[in-house]
Backbone of each chain as ProteinMPNN parsed JSONL, in Angstrom:
{"seq_chain_A": "MSLSLLMWSAAVVALTLALFTTMIRLIGGPNTLDRLISLDMLAAIAQCGVGVYIAWSKDTTAAAALVALALVAFLGSVSVARFRVSDSTGVHKEALT", "coords_chain_A": {"N_chain_A": [[3.447, 9.82, -9.186], [0.931, 10.581, -8.208], [-0.145, 8.071, -8.111], [1.26, 6.747, -6.078], [0.445, 8.246, -3.921], [-2.225, 7.533, -3.855], [-1.905, 4.837, -3.148], [-0.812, 5.066, -0.572], [-2.949, 6.265, 0.712], [-4.805, 4.186, 0.532], [-3.51, 2.355, 2.153], [-3.688, 3.631, 4.626], [-6.447, 3.6, 4.984], [-6.878, 0.824, 5.147], [-5.447, 0.287, 7.482], [-6.971, 1.725, 9.321], [-9.404, 0.346, 9.212], [-8.473, -2.103, 10.214], [-7.83, -1.302, 12.78], [-10.374, -0.702, 13.939], [-11.554, -3.182, 13.67], [-9.981, -4.717, 15.341], [-10.62, -3.536, 17.729], [-13.174, -4.463, 18.159], [-12.748, -7.089, 19.046], [-11.31, -6.423, 21.271], [-13.172, -5.183, 22.938], [-15.283, -7.076, 23.132], [-14.094, -9.492, 23.819], [-14.134, -12.717, 25.203], [-12.327, -13.575, 27.073], [-9.569, -12.607, 29.181], [-7.15, -13.0, 28.011], [-7.665, -12.791, 25.299], [-8.137, -10.079, 25.161], [-5.615, -9.186, 25.81], [-4.132, -10.066, 23.586], [-5.397, -8.524, 21.666], [-4.679, -5.948, 22.478], [-1.94, -6.075, 22.052], [-1.926, -6.328, 19.306], [-3.029, -3.88, 18.662], [-0.956, -2.134, 19.368], [0.887, -2.895, 17.44], [-0.45, -2.107, 15.133], [-0.421, 0.616, 15.519], [2.321, 1.04, 15.285], [2.567, 0.394, 12.578], [1.105, 2.487, 11.509], [2.732, 4.686, 12.146], [4.891, 3.993, 10.575], [3.765, 4.221, 8.006], [3.337, 6.939, 8.013], [5.978, 7.885, 8.09], [6.901, 6.907, 5.635], [5.276, 8.317, 3.941], [5.81, 11.078, 4.351], [8.544, 11.411, 4.419], [9.696, 12.139, 6.778], [11.727, 11.71, 9.395], [11.639, 11.991, 12.125], [9.863, 10.645, 13.675], [10.814, 8.134, 13.968], [12.037, 7.192, 16.259], [9.903, 6.847, 17.908], [8.806, 4.515, 16.996], [10.513, 2.449, 17.954], [10.205, 2.887, 20.675], [7.455, 2.352, 21.013], [7.444, -0.374, 20.337], [9.025, -1.516, 22.384], [7.588, -0.808, 24.714], [5.154, -2.104, 24.251], [5.998, -4.755, 24.242], [6.978, -5.08, 26.9], [4.618, -4.562, 28.341], [2.878, -6.641, 27.455], [4.264, -8.961, 28.238], [4.447, -8.627, 31.015], [1.767, -8.559, 31.77], [1.009, -11.131, 30.981], [2.537, -12.491, 32.775], [1.752, -11.762, 35.425], [-0.93, -12.179, 35.556], [-4.198, -12.964, 36.784], [-6.125, -15.877, 36.69], [-9.242, -16.255, 34.871], [-11.208, -18.089, 35.602], [-10.539, -18.94, 38.118], [-9.491, -17.755, 41.394], [-9.544, -14.379, 42.745], [-11.264, -12.943, 41.175], [-13.473, -14.428, 40.472], [-14.818, -14.753, 42.903], [-15.443, -12.112, 43.329], [-17.149, -11.642, 41.246], [-19.34, -13.358, 41.56]], "CA_chain_A": [[3.329, 10.594, -7.948], [-0.437, 10.455, -7.72], [-0.414, 6.654, -7.843], [1.781, 6.39, -4.759], [-0.438, 8.882, -2.929], [-3.411, 6.661, -3.772], [-1.55, 3.628, -2.387], [-0.696, 5.389, 0.852], [-4.314, 6.466, 1.231], [-5.403, 2.856, 0.704], [-2.885, 1.738, 3.326], [-4.262, 4.258, 5.822], [-7.814, 3.087, 5.123], [-6.776, -0.555, 5.625], [-5.028, 0.303, 8.89], [-8.101, 2.168, 10.141], [-10.323, -0.797, 9.311], [-7.868, -3.078, 11.121], [-7.945, -0.744, 14.131], [-11.722, -0.89, 14.467], [-11.821, -4.614, 13.767], [-9.32, -5.201, 16.551], [-11.338, -3.02, 18.898], [-14.32, -5.357, 18.403], [-12.27, -8.187, 19.894], [-10.863, -5.849, 22.548], [-14.337, -4.923, 23.791], [-16.132, -8.221, 23.371], [-13.375, -10.74, 24.017], [-14.642, -13.377, 26.402], [-11.233, -13.906, 27.982], [-8.603, -11.51, 29.253], [-6.05, -13.277, 27.079], [-8.059, -12.201, 24.017], [-7.927, -8.635, 25.244], [-4.166, -8.977, 25.77], [-3.708, -10.207, 22.185], [-5.907, -7.369, 20.934], [-3.853, -4.778, 22.806], [-0.67, -6.269, 21.367], [-2.117, -6.004, 17.892], [-3.234, -2.426, 18.56], [0.363, -1.499, 19.361], [1.515, -3.159, 16.134], [-1.11, -1.268, 14.125], [0.1, 1.959, 15.723], [3.648, 1.079, 14.652], [2.373, 0.439, 11.127], [0.684, 3.842, 11.172], [3.922, 5.55, 12.176], [5.682, 3.635, 9.395], [3.12, 4.82, 6.836], [3.599, 8.386, 8.076], [7.377, 8.107, 7.715], [7.05, 6.67, 4.205], [4.559, 9.331, 3.178], [6.306, 12.437, 4.485], [10.007, 11.377, 4.504], [10.051, 12.832, 8.017], [12.198, 10.59, 10.201], [11.679, 12.276, 13.559], [8.99, 9.717, 14.372], [11.382, 6.777, 13.928], [12.317, 6.747, 17.627], [8.63, 6.422, 18.496], [8.595, 3.117, 16.62], [11.227, 1.585, 18.89], [9.585, 3.05, 21.989], [6.196, 1.603, 21.0], [7.727, -1.81, 20.337], [9.508, -1.94, 23.708], [6.506, -0.674, 25.702], [4.18, -3.165, 23.992], [6.571, -6.033, 24.681], [6.993, -5.137, 28.364], [3.246, -4.674, 28.824], [2.309, -7.966, 27.189], [4.938, -9.986, 29.043], [4.113, -8.488, 32.438], [0.373, -8.985, 31.957], [0.975, -12.59, 30.91], [3.211, -13.055, 33.943], [1.088, -11.488, 36.702], [-2.375, -12.235, 35.369], [-4.975, -13.94, 37.545], [-7.008, -16.568, 35.754], [-10.634, -15.828, 34.936], [-12.092, -19.076, 36.225], [-10.158, -19.116, 39.51], [-8.931, -16.566, 41.999], [-10.406, -13.424, 43.428], [-12.252, -12.349, 40.289], [-14.695, -15.218, 40.503], [-15.541, -14.4, 44.119], [-15.985, -10.766, 43.189], [-18.233, -11.616, 40.268], [-20.524, -14.094, 41.986]], "C_chain_A": [[1.938, 10.434, -7.352], [-0.792, 9.019, -7.373], [0.081, 6.255, -6.46], [0.95, 7.038, -3.653], [-1.709, 8.069, -2.737], [-3.116, 5.416, -2.951], [-1.405, 3.923, -0.905], [-2.06, 5.654, 1.48], [-5.007, 5.129, 1.462], [-4.811, 2.151, 1.917], [-3.453, 2.322, 4.611], [-5.682, 3.761, 6.059], [-7.798, 1.658, 5.668], [-6.369, -0.596, 7.088], [-6.152, 0.769, 9.796], [-9.136, 1.061, 10.31], [-9.788, -1.849, 10.28], [-7.966, -2.615, 12.568], [-9.333, -1.005, 14.719], [-12.082, -2.372, 14.597], [-11.165, -5.211, 15.004], [-10.037, -4.733, 17.804], [-12.592, -3.836, 19.194], [-13.893, -6.481, 19.347], [-11.811, -7.654, 21.249], [-12.044, -5.619, 23.479], [-15.047, -6.223, 24.139], [-15.417, -9.527, 23.603], [-13.828, -11.452, 25.271], [-13.572, -13.596, 27.466], [-10.309, -12.699, 28.083], [-7.4, -11.754, 28.352], [-6.377, -12.729, 25.689], [-7.835, -10.701, 24.021], [-6.436, -8.304, 25.22], [-3.639, -9.066, 24.341], [-4.17, -9.006, 21.373], [-5.081, -6.121, 21.212], [-2.492, -4.868, 22.125], [-0.795, -5.898, 19.89], [-2.39, -4.518, 17.688], [-1.905, -1.682, 18.531], [1.057, -1.706, 18.02], [0.886, -2.311, 15.042], [-0.655, 0.184, 14.274], [1.498, 2.097, 15.12], [3.534, 1.142, 13.144], [1.938, 1.837, 10.689], [1.836, 4.814, 11.166], [4.811, 5.265, 10.968], [5.098, 4.226, 8.119], [3.356, 6.322, 6.82], [5.025, 8.704, 7.634], [7.545, 7.945, 6.204], [6.349, 7.754, 3.391], [5.304, 10.669, 3.184], [7.824, 12.53, 4.44], [10.517, 12.125, 5.74], [10.437, 11.766, 9.037], [12.276, 10.921, 11.688], [10.814, 11.308, 14.354], [9.58, 8.314, 14.455], [11.715, 6.269, 15.323], [11.045, 6.279, 18.318], [8.303, 4.98, 18.154], [9.245, 2.177, 17.623], [10.606, 1.672, 20.28], [8.279, 2.277, 22.075], [6.432, 0.103, 21.069], [8.15, -2.279, 21.725], [8.402, -1.871, 24.751], [5.465, -1.783, 25.514], [4.709, -4.514, 24.46], [6.556, -6.154, 26.202], [5.59, -5.295, 28.927], [2.671, -6.059, 28.64], [2.939, -9.025, 28.08], [4.558, -9.86, 30.51], [2.662, -8.853, 32.701], [0.281, -10.501, 31.922], [1.643, -13.219, 32.127], [2.368, -12.921, 35.205], [-0.421, -11.568, 36.609], [-2.995, -13.268, 36.304], [-5.992, -14.558, 36.604], [-8.465, -16.165, 35.947], [-11.494, -16.788, 35.747], [-11.75, -19.296, 37.691], [-9.715, -17.781, 40.087], [-9.978, -15.61, 42.513], [-11.49, -12.888, 42.52], [-13.568, -13.116, 40.326], [-15.518, -14.899, 41.756], [-16.144, -13.009, 44.018], [-17.172, -10.744, 42.236], [-19.494, -12.28, 40.785], [-21.159, -13.482, 43.223]], "O_chain_A": [[1.781, 10.185, -6.157], [-1.606, 8.756, -6.488], [-0.593, 5.513, -5.747], [0.769, 6.459, -2.582], [-2.212, 7.926, -1.623], [-3.948, 4.977, -2.156], [-1.826, 3.124, -0.068], [-2.297, 5.31, 2.638], [-5.71, 4.95, 2.456], [-5.515, 1.436, 2.63], [-3.677, 1.595, 5.58], [-6.079, 3.527, 7.2], [-8.597, 1.313, 6.539], [-6.879, -1.413, 7.854], [-6.289, 0.276, 10.916], [-9.677, 0.859, 11.397], [-10.542, -2.419, 11.068], [-8.161, -3.424, 13.474], [-9.457, -1.469, 15.852], [-12.812, -2.769, 15.504], [-11.724, -6.104, 15.641], [-10.066, -5.434, 18.816], [-13.033, -3.901, 20.342], [-14.583, -6.786, 20.32], [-11.912, -8.351, 22.259], [-11.931, -5.837, 24.685], [-15.38, -6.457, 25.301], [-16.052, -10.582, 23.59], [-13.899, -10.825, 26.328], [-13.893, -13.784, 28.639], [-10.269, -11.866, 27.178], [-6.707, -10.809, 27.973], [-5.487, -12.259, 24.98], [-7.403, -10.12, 23.026], [-6.033, -7.273, 24.679], [-2.81, -8.257, 23.925], [-3.447, -8.519, 20.503], [-4.812, -5.33, 20.308], [-1.951, -3.859, 21.673], [0.08, -5.259, 19.307], [-2.024, -3.956, 16.656], [-1.736, -0.725, 17.776], [1.733, -0.807, 17.519], [1.574, -1.846, 14.134], [-0.517, 0.9, 13.282], [1.829, 3.122, 14.524], [4.3, 1.849, 12.489], [2.347, 2.319, 9.632], [1.923, 5.674, 10.289], [5.412, 6.179, 10.403], [5.838, 4.682, 7.248], [3.55, 6.916, 5.76], [5.258, 9.665, 6.901], [8.239, 8.734, 5.563], [6.776, 8.075, 2.282], [5.418, 11.32, 2.146], [8.355, 13.64, 4.424], [11.621, 12.67, 5.743], [9.585, 11.005, 9.495], [12.923, 10.193, 12.44], [10.997, 11.158, 15.562], [8.926, 7.399, 14.954], [11.685, 5.063, 15.565], [11.088, 5.424, 19.203], [7.615, 4.294, 18.911], [8.618, 1.226, 18.091], [10.492, 0.667, 20.981], [8.011, 1.619, 23.08], [5.717, -0.613, 21.77], [7.691, -3.321, 22.194], [8.282, -2.769, 25.585], [4.955, -2.335, 26.489], [3.961, -5.322, 25.011], [6.172, -7.191, 26.742], [5.376, -6.058, 29.869], [2.046, -6.603, 29.551], [2.243, -9.887, 28.616], [4.366, -10.871, 31.187], [2.353, -9.406, 33.756], [-0.432, -11.102, 32.726], [1.345, -14.362, 32.473], [2.275, -13.871, 35.982], [-1.123, -11.076, 37.493], [-2.4, -14.309, 36.582], [-6.639, -13.862, 35.822], [-8.874, -15.783, 37.043], [-12.388, -16.37, 36.482], [-12.588, -19.793, 38.444], [-9.58, -16.796, 39.362], [-11.141, -15.97, 42.694], [-12.525, -12.426, 42.999], [-14.644, -12.527, 40.225], [-16.742, -14.787, 41.695], [-17.222, -12.752, 44.552], [-18.087, -9.935, 42.389], [-20.6, -11.828, 40.489], [-22.17, -13.986, 43.712]]}, "seq_chain_B": "MTDDLREIISALFVLAGALLTLASAIGLVRFRDTLSRMHPAAKPQVLGLVLVLFGASVRIFPHIDLGMLLLAGIVAVCTAPVIANRVGNLAYHESVEDGTITHEAPVLEKFQASEANRKNEP", "coords_chain_B": {"N_chain_B": [[18.315, 4.381, -10.209], [15.306, 6.034, -10.458], [13.67, 8.702, -8.638], [10.889, 8.693, -8.573], [10.219, 6.063, -9.251], [11.258, 4.721, -7.057], [9.593, 5.698, -5.095], [7.157, 4.562, -5.87], [7.705, 1.84, -5.496], [8.166, 1.77, -2.747], [5.612, 2.538, -1.848], [4.144, 0.366, -2.712], [5.15, -1.728, -1.065], [4.405, -0.74, 1.451], [1.631, -0.712, 1.207], [1.109, -3.445, 0.893], [1.93, -4.39, 3.401], [0.065, -3.081, 5.066], [-2.293, -4.262, 4.197], [-1.833, -6.895, 4.987], [-1.815, -6.538, 7.742], [-4.481, -5.794, 8.104], [-5.696, -8.197, 7.334], [-4.809, -9.9, 9.374], [-6.104, -8.719, 11.531], [-8.77, -9.215, 10.888], [-8.711, -11.983, 11.037], [-8.242, -12.208, 13.769], [-10.7, -11.489, 14.804], [-12.459, -13.362, 13.706], [-11.677, -15.973, 14.366], [-11.811, -19.025, 16.394], [-11.139, -19.809, 19.166], [-8.934, -18.893, 21.922], [-6.398, -19.96, 21.487], [-6.388, -20.263, 18.738], [-6.702, -17.627, 17.97], [-4.312, -16.564, 18.652], [-2.551, -17.071, 16.616], [-2.981, -15.361, 14.184], [-2.267, -13.001, 15.457], [0.388, -13.335, 15.893], [1.934, -14.169, 13.57], [1.122, -13.15, 10.725], [0.842, -10.496, 11.356], [3.333, -9.598, 12.255], [4.785, -9.94, 9.918], [3.466, -8.097, 8.275], [4.119, -5.71, 9.611], [6.894, -5.702, 9.258], [7.014, -5.495, 6.5], [5.883, -2.942, 6.106], [7.795, -1.392, 7.432], [9.988, -1.944, 5.808], [9.162, -0.782, 3.44], [9.103, 1.914, 4.232], [11.823, 2.197, 4.745], [12.914, 1.92, 2.201], [11.977, 4.238, 1.124], [13.284, 6.323, 2.552], [15.992, 6.034, 1.989], [18.975, 6.892, 1.978], [19.228, 8.001, 4.477], [20.154, 8.638, 7.96], [18.483, 7.711, 9.942], [17.606, 5.296, 9.134], [18.641, 3.131, 10.511], [17.148, 3.167, 12.842], [14.627, 2.299, 12.007], [15.362, -0.253, 11.185], [16.11, -1.304, 13.645], [13.639, -1.274, 14.958], [12.281, -3.173, 13.429], [13.817, -5.475, 13.987], [13.394, -5.708, 16.734], [10.635, -6.218, 16.735], [10.544, -8.7, 15.395], [11.989, -10.264, 17.168], [10.575, -10.145, 19.607], [7.97, -10.992, 19.197], [7.72, -13.921, 19.047], [8.224, -14.509, 21.748], [6.106, -13.334, 23.204], [4.0, -14.724, 22.006], [4.616, -17.293, 22.833], [4.358, -17.132, 25.683], [1.628, -16.339, 25.973], [0.364, -18.391, 24.596], [1.088, -20.594, 26.143], [-0.232, -19.994, 28.588], [-2.906, -19.935, 27.652], [-3.232, -22.529, 26.737], [-2.918, -24.103, 29.083], [-5.038, -23.132, 30.649], [-7.195, -23.823, 29.03], [-7.032, -26.574, 29.135], [-7.546, -26.935, 31.842], [-10.155, -25.938, 32.017], [-11.46, -27.713, 30.409], [-12.116, -27.28, 27.799], [-10.423, -27.938, 25.691], [-8.98, -31.142, 25.084], [-6.565, -33.074, 26.87], [-3.275, -33.932, 25.592], [-2.501, -36.543, 25.914], [-4.273, -38.855, 25.398], [-4.364, -38.685, 22.596], [-1.703, -39.125, 22.023], [-1.41, -41.733, 22.941], [-3.12, -43.026, 21.173], [-1.758, -42.561, 18.806], [0.622, -43.941, 19.269], [-0.399, -46.514, 19.442], [-1.363, -46.906, 16.837], [1.023, -46.743, 15.486], [2.295, -49.028, 16.474], [0.598, -50.975, 15.452], [1.092, -50.6, 12.755], [3.716, -51.383, 12.579], [3.505, -54.055, 13.202], [2.129, -55.127, 11.095], [3.57, -55.837, 8.55]], "CA_chain_B": [[16.874, 4.293, -9.98], [14.759, 7.385, -10.292], [12.994, 8.938, -7.36], [9.481, 8.309, -8.701], [10.129, 4.606, -9.21], [11.488, 4.305, -5.673], [8.381, 6.027, -4.341], [6.127, 3.572, -6.206], [8.067, 0.566, -4.848], [7.914, 1.957, -1.315], [4.165, 2.54, -1.617], [3.674, -1.014, -2.871], [5.468, -2.494, 0.142], [3.594, -0.234, 2.569], [0.252, -1.161, 1.006], [1.065, -4.883, 1.188], [1.993, -4.555, 4.857], [-1.198, -2.649, 5.662], [-3.317, -5.273, 3.904], [-1.572, -8.047, 5.855], [-2.291, -6.187, 9.083], [-5.951, -5.894, 8.072], [-6.058, -9.617, 7.297], [-4.612, -10.486, 10.708], [-7.158, -8.209, 12.407], [-9.991, -9.97, 10.573], [-8.526, -13.306, 11.619], [-8.386, -12.09, 15.228], [-12.12, -11.434, 15.152], [-13.264, -14.476, 13.22], [-11.257, -17.3, 14.784], [-12.727, -19.675, 17.314], [-10.766, -19.698, 20.572], [-7.755, -18.069, 22.158], [-5.227, -20.571, 20.857], [-6.429, -19.946, 17.311], [-6.546, -16.186, 17.778], [-2.915, -16.205, 18.866], [-1.773, -17.218, 15.379], [-2.899, -14.136, 13.381], [-1.582, -11.935, 16.187], [1.831, -13.571, 15.939], [2.701, -14.296, 12.325], [0.934, -12.187, 9.631], [0.973, -9.133, 11.838], [4.759, -9.265, 12.258], [5.209, -9.803, 8.521], [2.948, -6.824, 7.802], [4.911, -4.624, 10.192], [8.215, -5.704, 8.621], [6.845, -4.974, 5.138], [5.703, -1.493, 6.201], [9.089, -0.793, 7.786], [10.865, -2.036, 4.645], [8.727, 0.253, 2.506], [9.584, 3.204, 4.726], [13.28, 2.22, 4.593], [13.189, 2.179, 0.785], [11.657, 5.649, 0.843], [14.231, 7.275, 3.168], [17.163, 5.152, 1.989], [20.33, 7.247, 2.438], [19.166, 8.756, 5.736], [20.783, 7.957, 9.097], [17.446, 7.088, 10.758], [17.336, 3.95, 8.63], [18.988, 2.185, 11.572], [16.052, 3.126, 13.811], [13.608, 1.42, 11.426], [15.899, -1.614, 11.238], [16.031, -1.73, 15.051], [12.228, -1.563, 15.264], [11.952, -4.458, 12.81], [14.485, -6.557, 14.719], [12.687, -5.859, 18.013], [9.349, -6.868, 16.478], [10.761, -10.114, 15.054], [12.505, -11.002, 18.331], [9.671, -10.188, 20.752], [6.685, -11.641, 18.887], [7.662, -15.315, 19.515], [8.197, -14.584, 23.218], [4.728, -13.062, 23.627], [3.159, -15.835, 21.554], [4.908, -18.445, 23.699], [3.756, -16.93, 27.007], [0.172, -16.338, 25.881], [-0.066, -19.73, 24.209], [1.247, -21.462, 27.31], [-1.344, -19.706, 29.499], [-4.187, -20.324, 27.055], [-3.304, -23.99, 26.684], [-3.16, -24.676, 30.414], [-6.39, -22.799, 31.087], [-8.164, -24.609, 28.264], [-7.01, -27.934, 29.669], [-8.232, -26.93, 33.129], [-11.584, -25.731, 31.808], [-12.029, -28.824, 29.677], [-12.521, -26.919, 26.439], [-9.666, -28.844, 24.84], [-8.564, -32.3, 25.853], [-5.125, -33.225, 27.008], [-2.752, -34.609, 24.412], [-2.079, -37.905, 26.215], [-5.013, -39.859, 24.633], [-3.926, -38.617, 21.202], [-0.388, -39.763, 21.966], [-1.613, -43.181, 23.064], [-3.702, -43.505, 19.925], [-0.709, -42.534, 17.794], [1.545, -45.044, 19.53], [-1.075, -47.767, 19.098], [-1.388, -47.036, 15.38], [2.393, -47.037, 15.073], [2.568, -50.434, 16.798], [-0.126, -51.781, 14.472], [1.724, -50.473, 11.455], [4.949, -52.169, 12.609], [3.187, -55.476, 13.267], [1.468, -55.606, 9.89], [4.328, -56.569, 7.518]], "C_chain_B": [[16.314, 5.693, -9.722], [13.956, 7.487, -9.0], [11.528, 8.496, -7.418], [9.308, 6.798, -8.603], [10.323, 4.088, -7.781], [10.264, 4.577, -4.799], [7.281, 4.997, -4.604], [6.421, 2.245, -5.501], [7.803, 0.636, -3.341], [6.42, 1.906, -1.006], [3.585, 1.144, -1.769], [3.934, -1.838, -1.618], [4.61, -2.055, 1.324], [2.151, -0.716, 2.443], [0.121, -2.653, 1.302], [1.099, -5.138, 2.694], [0.692, -4.157, 5.532], [-2.3, -3.67, 5.4], [-3.098, -6.535, 4.738], [-2.022, -7.78, 7.286], [-3.808, -6.261, 9.17], [-6.404, -7.354, 8.075], [-5.878, -10.267, 8.665], [-5.653, -9.965, 11.688], [-8.472, -8.939, 12.161], [-9.903, -11.387, 11.142], [-8.661, -13.297, 13.131], [-9.847, -12.07, 15.63], [-12.812, -12.755, 14.827], [-12.864, -15.832, 13.78], [-11.963, -17.739, 16.057], [-12.357, -19.438, 18.774], [-9.418, -18.994, 20.683], [-6.517, -18.636, 21.488], [-5.209, -20.321, 19.355], [-6.186, -18.47, 17.058], [-5.108, -15.736, 17.979], [-2.136, -16.232, 17.557], [-1.804, -15.976, 14.492], [-2.234, -12.99, 14.128], [-0.078, -12.127, 16.168], [2.481, -13.447, 14.561], [2.388, -13.269, 11.241], [1.093, -10.746, 10.075], [2.431, -8.7, 11.864], [5.266, -9.085, 10.834], [4.708, -8.495, 7.926], [3.736, -5.652, 8.316], [6.275, -4.54, 9.528], [8.123, -5.163, 7.192], [6.672, -3.453, 5.147], [7.034, -0.812, 6.511], [10.05, -0.855, 6.605], [10.477, -1.0, 3.592], [9.195, 1.632, 2.925], [11.097, 3.311, 4.564], [13.67, 2.487, 3.141], [12.972, 3.657, 0.471], [12.739, 6.582, 1.365], [15.648, 6.748, 3.083], [18.476, 5.768, 2.474], [20.372, 7.923, 3.795], [19.746, 7.936, 6.887], [19.741, 7.248, 9.967], [16.966, 5.751, 10.21], [17.624, 2.889, 9.688], [17.894, 2.066, 12.615], [14.932, 2.207, 13.3], [14.063, -0.034, 11.469], [15.819, -2.169, 12.658], [14.596, -2.072, 15.443], [11.807, -2.897, 14.658], [12.563, -5.623, 13.547], [13.785, -6.801, 16.053], [11.356, -6.573, 17.815], [9.532, -8.353, 16.195], [11.218, -10.903, 16.283], [11.468, -11.132, 19.439], [8.349, -10.887, 20.455], [6.655, -13.123, 19.278], [7.607, -15.441, 21.027], [6.774, -14.377, 23.732], [3.81, -14.211, 23.224], [3.378, -17.069, 22.421], [4.239, -18.305, 25.059], [2.232, -17.047, 26.945], [-0.35, -17.721, 25.501], [0.041, -20.726, 25.336], [0.087, -21.276, 28.288], [-2.667, -20.213, 28.936], [-4.333, -21.839, 27.017], [-3.627, -24.574, 28.049], [-4.558, -24.348, 30.92], [-7.446, -23.581, 30.318], [-8.197, -26.051, 28.741], [-7.753, -27.983, 31.003], [-9.734, -26.76, 32.967], [-12.253, -26.908, 31.109], [-12.46, -28.47, 28.276], [-11.68, -27.641, 25.392], [-9.18, -29.992, 25.713], [-7.045, -32.35, 25.909], [-4.579, -34.073, 25.87], [-2.399, -36.063, 24.675], [-2.92, -38.973, 25.486], [-4.616, -39.869, 23.164], [-2.587, -39.33, 21.046], [-0.512, -41.272, 22.067], [-2.177, -43.764, 21.778], [-2.643, -43.559, 18.821], [0.267, -43.687, 18.0], [0.913, -46.392, 19.185], [-1.099, -47.974, 17.585], [0.012, -47.323, 14.843], [2.738, -48.5, 15.328], [1.855, -51.358, 15.814], [0.564, -51.758, 13.116], [3.028, -51.282, 11.42], [4.651, -53.666, 12.593], [2.651, -56.022, 11.95], [2.377, -56.351, 8.907], [5.127, -57.754, 8.018]], "O_chain_B": [[16.806, 6.428, -8.866], [13.616, 6.485, -8.37], [10.99, 7.987, -6.435], [8.379, 6.308, -7.961], [9.652, 3.151, -7.35], [9.938, 3.806, -3.896], [6.559, 4.604, -3.688], [5.514, 1.601, -4.975], [7.287, -0.307, -2.741], [6.009, 1.301, -0.016], [2.655, 0.769, -1.055], [3.054, -2.563, -1.155], [4.143, -2.885, 2.104], [1.521, -1.083, 3.435], [-0.868, -3.081, 1.896], [0.38, -6.0, 3.199], [0.257, -4.821, 6.473], [-3.14, -3.921, 6.264], [-4.062, -7.178, 5.153], [-2.543, -8.669, 7.96], [-4.362, -6.724, 10.167], [-7.38, -7.705, 8.738], [-6.695, -11.092, 9.074], [-6.052, -10.694, 12.596], [-9.203, -9.247, 13.102], [-10.882, -11.923, 11.661], [-9.14, -14.267, 13.717], [-10.201, -12.582, 16.692], [-13.66, -13.215, 15.592], [-13.648, -16.776, 13.679], [-12.626, -16.941, 16.72], [-13.171, -18.923, 19.541], [-8.839, -18.558, 19.688], [-5.681, -17.889, 20.981], [-4.14, -20.181, 18.761], [-5.553, -18.093, 16.072], [-4.723, -14.655, 17.532], [-1.162, -15.495, 17.403], [-0.735, -15.542, 14.062], [-1.686, -12.088, 13.495], [0.665, -11.175, 16.405], [3.456, -12.715, 14.394], [3.303, -12.549, 10.84], [1.436, -9.876, 9.275], [2.741, -7.556, 11.53], [6.073, -8.195, 10.563], [5.423, -7.846, 7.162], [4.005, -4.703, 7.579], [6.77, -3.445, 9.259], [9.023, -4.466, 6.724], [7.239, -2.754, 4.307], [7.362, 0.219, 5.924], [10.843, 0.065, 6.406], [11.337, -0.414, 2.935], [9.63, 2.429, 2.094], [11.61, 4.393, 4.277], [14.641, 3.196, 2.877], [13.687, 4.247, -0.339], [13.086, 7.549, 0.686], [16.443, 6.977, 3.994], [19.079, 5.174, 3.367], [21.432, 8.375, 4.227], [19.824, 6.71, 6.814], [20.074, 6.286, 10.659], [16.039, 5.146, 10.748], [16.937, 1.87, 9.756], [17.715, 1.004, 13.212], [14.36, 1.433, 14.067], [13.272, -0.935, 11.748], [15.505, -3.342, 12.861], [14.358, -3.038, 16.168], [11.072, -3.664, 15.28], [11.915, -6.654, 13.723], [13.6, -7.947, 16.464], [10.98, -7.428, 18.616], [8.766, -9.179, 16.694], [10.877, -12.077, 16.427], [11.471, -12.135, 20.154], [7.673, -11.333, 21.382], [5.637, -13.567, 19.808], [7.005, -16.382, 21.543], [6.29, -15.13, 24.577], [2.947, -14.625, 23.998], [2.435, -17.806, 22.709], [3.617, -19.251, 25.542], [1.618, -17.753, 27.746], [-1.374, -18.171, 26.015], [-0.809, -21.605, 25.479], [-0.504, -22.246, 28.761], [-3.454, -20.84, 29.646], [-5.421, -22.371, 27.236], [-4.499, -25.434, 28.171], [-5.199, -25.188, 31.552], [-8.473, -23.961, 30.88], [-9.254, -26.682, 28.755], [-8.492, -28.928, 31.278], [-10.508, -27.372, 33.703], [-13.468, -27.083, 31.203], [-13.111, -29.278, 27.614], [-12.179, -27.93, 24.304], [-8.993, -29.839, 26.92], [-6.349, -31.743, 25.094], [-5.316, -34.84, 25.251], [-2.026, -36.768, 23.738], [-2.336, -39.935, 24.986], [-4.536, -40.933, 22.549], [-2.36, -40.045, 20.07], [0.187, -42.008, 21.372], [-1.778, -44.843, 21.341], [-2.629, -44.481, 18.006], [0.69, -44.333, 17.042], [1.59, -47.299, 18.701], [-0.88, -49.086, 17.105], [0.17, -48.056, 13.867], [3.393, -49.141, 14.506], [2.401, -52.376, 15.39], [0.614, -52.769, 12.415], [3.408, -51.806, 10.373], [5.424, -54.455, 12.052], [2.705, -57.227, 11.705], [1.99, -57.428, 8.454], [5.792, -58.427, 7.231]]}, "name": "protein", "num_of_chains": 2, "seq": "MSLSLLMWSAAVVALTLALFTTMIRLIGGPNTLDRLISLDMLAAIAQCGVGVYIAWSKDTTAAAALVALALVAFLGSVSVARFRVSDSTGVHKEALTMTDDLREIISALFVLAGALLTLASAIGLVRFRDTLSRMHPAAKPQVLGLVLVLFGASVRIFPHIDLGMLLLAGIVAVCTAPVIANRVGNLAYHESVEDGTITHEAPVLEKFQASEANRKNEP"}
């Protein structure tokens, strides 16, 4: 019983480290595509956190949030990749210079 | 199977999935360019999520919400290649336009030349 609690605590610590490590790339990514990948991974880490919560507490009310997070992350990533303006061309370059 | 043993197995799977997610996050920070960073965001991260969901499914096994976890896993496995394809396509074309990677045509010509040499040799 105590061993499994230790493992879940280690999983939460690993997920928190992964969260902050992903945020480094989210803040300092040189390209907007890097930030898009980081946001996608943030959504996946959030899903992993909900999964750890479900496994720890045997409380399955959060299981619908998993599917909602997956669908919202997919729609966001695909629409950003579809309607994105490139960094080197377009209006952003004129606005930056 | 006793309840304690099932809890230990579930915790093992959840811990493995969390460590895979941490490894993919480290790979996202340490890799060189966008095309390389796309790989840890696509493959080990999906495997980590599936492992975590499988661990949670083992824990709540006879419950009806098991189907919700299965649906989340199927959605993750089906949508990750689509996102990786779109982002990789964009990153490749922009890298070719910027000149950070070269187009594959010289490599293809070199490969065809080496193939022709290899056929002419014997």
